[in-house]
N, C-alpha and C positions, 0 to 999 in steps of 0.2 A: 161238751166233751168230759171225758173221764177223767178222774184225778188220782196219782199214783202216791199214797202215804209216805210210801218208803223214801220217794225220792225226790218229793215236795213238787212233782210237777205234774201238768196235763198229759194226761195218756192220749195219744194219736198215733197214726198207721201212715206212715209216706207211700205211697204206690207210686214208683218210677217204673217209665218205659226208656230204654237206651238202647242207641245203635249198637253195630258189634266193636266200636272203638272203647264202649261208656261214656260216651255225651248223651247226655239226659235229652228224651224228645218231648216227654208228657210227664204228667204225674196229676195224682189227686189224693187227698188228705182225708183219713175218717178217725172214727171214734176206736180206740184201741179196742173195745170188745167183738166187733163182729167179726168175722172169718175174712181172709183175704181175696178168697174167692166172690166176695159179693161187691167187690168195687174193681175186676180186671175188664170187665167188658166196658166199663164207663171209659177206663184209662186208657185203652187200646184205641176207642172209638175216635177219643179226642184228639188225636196226632193230626196236626195242619200242619201247612209249612204255607205262607200267605192265607189264602180262603181256601187252597184244595184239601180235603182230606188225604190221607195217605195211608196205605195199604200196607200191612206187613207181609212178609214170604213165612217167614219163623218168627216162632214167639219162645223163647227159652224160658221156661218155668221150675218150679222147685217141686220138690214133694207134695208140699203142701195143697199144691193145685192140680193135684190126681183125682180128675173126677170125670166119668161118663159124661153128664149133663154137658158140664164145662168145656171139654173136648169137642163136643159136637158143635157150640156155640161158636167156637173159635173157628172149627173148619166152615161154618157157613160165611163166614167172614173170609172166606179164600186165605187163611194163615195155618200153616203147619204148625198144630202144638209139639213143643219140643218138651215134655214134662217125663221123667223118670216114674215108673210106675210106684207106689209103696209096697213093702214087704209082705204086708197082710192083706194084698189086694187079690181078691177073688175073679179071675179071668174069666169072662165067658166068650167062648171060642164060638165063632159064626162061621158058617160057611164061606169061602172064598178066600181072597186077599187082605191078609192084615195090614192095616192103616200104616200109611207114613210114618208117622210120628214114632213107631216103633223101630226104626233102624234108624234113628238120628243117637249119635252118642257124642256128637261133637261140643253140645252143649256143657255138658258137666265139667269138661276141662277148663272153660270159658267163664265159669262161676264168678272167679277172683275181679271179673270185670264190674260186675253189678254191686259184689260189696266195695268195691272201691269207688263206685260213685257215691254209695251212703257214705263213704270216709272222707270224701272231698264236701262233700254237703257239710257233714259236722265239723270239718275245717271252722266253719263259720259259726261263733258261739251263738248266735241266736237264733240259728237254727237246731243248733245240735242240743240245746235246752229250750224246752218251750215259754218262751219269756213274755208269749202273746196272748191278748185277753181272748180272742177271736180266732175263728178259723182263716175268716176273711185275711185280715193284717198278716197271719201266717203264710198264705198261699202267697200274697203281693211280695212278702220276702222271696221265697223262692223262686218265685218270677225275677226279682233282682238277681238272685244267684245266679239262674239261669244265665241272665245276660252278661253278668260278670264272666261268668265262664267260657261263653262263645268269644266275648271280647278277647280275653287271655289268649285263647286259640288263634285270631288273628293278628295277634302281635309277637 
């Protein structure tokens, strides 16, 4: 894991997949140095309910995930990527119909649900500050948080 000298904590990135209500479905953890795109496919492939793999219909992303190879990989999984294009992107027009993901605008209005999920996670001090020595124990505490979150929904 990386180390942040300023905050005196280890540098990690948490990648969450959430549903339309902001409830977490899956997560992955990586060091803070690699780009977010490297762990996206692993995170969405790990969504399971019971022993069944679950497929997403749409995947809302931010501008950091704007890349043609990544969009193609997400489309291979029969998921529509909903990611706004970067302002400096050079569009290469191909003949024919434009991709479906270009017409999706609803995600930008619902971005706050993703930020709220991270805020809910940070309400647990142990998850907000990286107090664990290994990623394995940190993953275990995030799983405990998932259980706590879904139990709260039941009651």
